[in-house]
N, C-alpha and C positions, 0 to 999 in steps of 0.2 A: 595798141600801143602810143600812146597818148606822149607825144612829146614837144615841150614848146618850142620855138625855134630855134631858142638859143639853146636848149639844154642839146649835148651829142648823144653818141649811141654808148653803150657799155663796150664797145669795141676798142680797142686801143687803134691808134694807126698802125699799116702794114708795115714791114720791115721794109727796106727797100730792095726789091724784086721779089714780092708776095704776087699770089696768084691776084689778089683785090686791087692791085695796082692798075687796070687799065682804066685807063682816065673819062670821065663823063664828058661827054662832046659839050664844047662852049655854047654851042645855039640854044641847046634845049626843046632843038624841035623833037615833037614827040615820039618819030620814026628812029630818029639815033639815038634818044633816052631808051627806047624799047630794046633795041640793038644790043646797046651799052650795058643795061642790066641783064638780058640772056645770057650773055656772055659772059659775065661776071658767074653769074650762079650756075654757065655750065661747067667753068674752072674749080667749083665745089661739086660737082657731080649732078648736081639736077638738071639735068639733060630732060627727065620726064613733066619737067614743069612749068607752067604756065608766068607769064609776066603779065599785068595789068594794070592801068592807072585807076585810080580813083577818084571820088569829088571831097575826097575828107581834108578837113581844113581843122581841126582837131586833132586826128589820128592819121599821123604822114605816112604809116605803113603797115602793112597789114600782113601775118602768113596764114591762108587758107588751107589746112590740109585735107581737108574731103574734097576740094578741085584741084588739088596741085599748084597752086597758083600764089606769088608772092604780088602784091600791090603798094605802087606807091601814089603818092596824093599828087595830083595833076599839080596842086595850091604848095607842095613841098618844091617840086624843082622847078618854079617861076619865082619864087620867092626867096628861096636860099642857099645858101654856097653848094656849090659841089661837093665838097668834105662833107656837110650835114649829108647830102641826098647819098653819098656812097656809106656813108656811118648808118644809116638808115635799113638802106638794102641791104648791109652786111649781120646789121641786128635781125632783122627778118630772115636772112638765110641762114643763121644759128638757130631758129627757132625751125625753119623745116628740118633740117639735120639732125634734131633729137628729138622730133618725132610731135604730136599733140601730147597734150596733158604734163608739158614742164612747165609753163608758164616763163616766168622767169627766176624759177627756182633753184637749187645747186645742178643740178643736169645741164640745163641753157646756162648757168654762169661760165662753167668751165667750159663748155664748146665756145660761148662767145670770145672767152678769155684766149684761145688757140690763136 
């Protein structure tokens, strides 16, 4: 899922009190970011999914259905805003929730808009 650093996700910002409002740790410490991502994923029921860091520079987030893993680029975390990281994680969570084979089609778009 290629997103330039200046482009946000297709997901709207969460409403106040939304379950996705868990703040990203300001330190960018990998262990803290991992705990943050897993906590956000759990609020969407992705308890059986793993979180992993990727080495991507052009692809900032990835959803790997067969591995049941969502990955975020270390580059994303180190060089972009917390909002961009949050948006990318939510983008990938939407992919996980709709299942493989939907890409950015209508099923994914409906889930991403929720």
